[in-house]
C-alpha angles and dihedrals in degrees: 000000000000119000092171087069101031124197091210127036126182119187121186092333115182127171120190130176131201109237109184103296095344135082113223117199110209094176125024122199097320120186117187140153121202116196127228107266094011124142104216123183121201113200134182143120123284110290095024093117101259098131092041089056091051094048091051093049089048093051093242089121137020128230125249088223138000132038138275124199124189120185089347096308120119103224095206090063092059125092119233089261092049091050090052090052090046091053093049094052104031109028136058119195133207125179138185089254109059096223094206121158104250096212095052129080121246091258092048091051089056093043089054090065089054091049090058087056093052098258115139143165125012094349091058093048092047094051093044090052091049091051091051090049089050092058094042098251104109092120090056096051094116096046121106120228092259088060094054131077121246091259092049091049090053090049088055087050089052090050091049090049094052101036092096090049093239123200089222129041116193117195119186110196090317094175099044093109096044134086117252097261094047090045091054090051092052093047089048089052091051089049093051091050090049092052098043098041097032087232116168107238128196111189119190112202143147089214106098093180093058092042094053092046099052109024131087087216138010124207123187126217123205123175090343096309131103106241099190110026096181095046098163108187 
């Protein structure tokens, strides 16, 4: 990893929301560099701003103040369409809910992500099959989500997130719906992908034990602020 030439830079990032007559600040003047190839874990209690941080880095939301740069691109300078293209080609997403299409097979769910990027035909099928092989689910390619265990569904979600070989993988509580053993397997899979592909990973979790075990660095959020910006694990 290289923090001297970071993939992600946040400078003075604040995100506030209007809630009835009140203004709620989810993130408050956050400064953070994330190195290329780094596995960063962001931990904190519910409501500390973890998911907001991830959504801003991924371009799913925009800050109230401050700037975010990913791979040298200032996200606030991009139009909504340009941010969508940026997400498709630069970022892979994983969430606590698997968000798989129930009527589609595991392979088709992965291929759908490639279709959104403009990949069709044999190339799409080849890359989807390779991604399933990478997560150890090639024999389950034709199975629909309802025919897979929770751990298998999350592995399909991992495959979908990495099929476009993103520079940045964002994982928001990806093991929250899994038992401890299955969760450890999924986190181990993400870690192996990060090491082998040099993918930058940002994992949001409330589980400090897991974060400290797998991440290169852990930062902690409290009330929308980073409380230990160095946070070397």
